[in-house]
C-alpha positions as CSV (number, residue, x, y, z in Angstrom):
1,M,-78.5,57.7,-51.0
2,G,-77.6,56.6,-54.4
3,Y,-78.2,53.6,-56.6
4,V,-75.4,51.9,-59.0
5,T,-76.5,50.5,-62.3
6,P,-74.7,48.5,-65.0
7,N,-73.9,51.8,-66.8
8,D,-72.0,52.9,-63.8
9,I,-69.5,50.1,-63.9
10,P,-66.3,51.5,-65.8
11,A,-65.3,48.1,-67.2
12,G,-69.0,47.9,-68.5
13,P,-71.8,45.5,-67.3
14,T,-69.6,42.4,-67.8
15,S,-66.2,42.5,-66.5
16,D,-63.4,40.2,-65.5
17,F,-64.3,41.3,-61.7
18,T,-66.7,38.2,-61.4
19,R,-64.0,35.7,-62.8
20,S,-61.6,36.9,-60.3
21,L,-64.0,36.3,-57.5
22,W,-64.8,32.8,-58.6
23,S,-62.0,31.8,-61.0
24,V,-64.6,29.9,-63.1
25,G,-66.3,30.0,-66.3
26,P,-66.8,33.1,-68.4
27,P,-67.2,36.7,-66.9
28,E,-70.8,37.4,-65.9
29,P,-72.6,40.6,-65.4
30,L,-72.6,42.1,-62.1
31,F,-76.0,43.4,-62.6
32,A,-78.9,42.4,-65.1
33,H,-78.4,44.4,-68.1
34,D,-81.0,44.4,-71.0
35,A,-82.5,41.3,-69.7
36,V,-82.7,39.5,-66.4
37,E,-81.3,36.0,-67.0
38,Y,-82.3,34.2,-63.8
39,V,-84.4,34.4,-60.5
40,G,-82.3,36.4,-57.9
41,Q,-80.1,38.1,-60.5
42,P,-78.9,41.6,-59.0
43,L,-80.6,44.5,-60.8
44,G,-78.3,47.3,-59.0
45,L,-77.1,48.4,-55.8
46,V,-78.4,50.8,-53.4
47,V,-76.1,52.9,-51.1
48,G,-76.7,55.2,-48.2
49,T,-74.8,56.9,-45.5
50,T,-76.8,54.9,-43.0
51,L,-78.4,51.5,-42.9
52,S,-81.8,53.3,-42.5
53,A,-81.1,55.6,-45.4
54,A,-80.1,52.8,-47.8
55,R,-83.2,50.6,-46.7
56,A,-85.3,53.8,-47.4
57,G,-83.8,53.9,-50.9
58,A,-84.2,50.2,-51.4
59,A,-88.0,50.6,-50.3
60,R,-88.3,53.0,-53.3
61,V,-87.1,50.9,-55.9
62,G,-89.7,49.5,-58.3
63,V,-89.2,46.9,-60.8
64,K,-91.7,45.8,-63.9
65,Y,-91.1,42.6,-65.6
66,G,-92.4,42.0,-69.2
67,P,-92.1,39.4,-71.8
């Protein structure tokens, strides 16, 4: 089980990868970095060798939002 954060992306938190997917507008961060910009914005990515391992890892993720 592992967790991918914005700091794990070689091109940085904002890259042209998102532009190549949608080809409109400026590049967007793949994950929230420093601040969450909108409801539903991904914070990271949980990975596991099995679906149950990934779900168990996701259940351990905790997020605290503040002003």
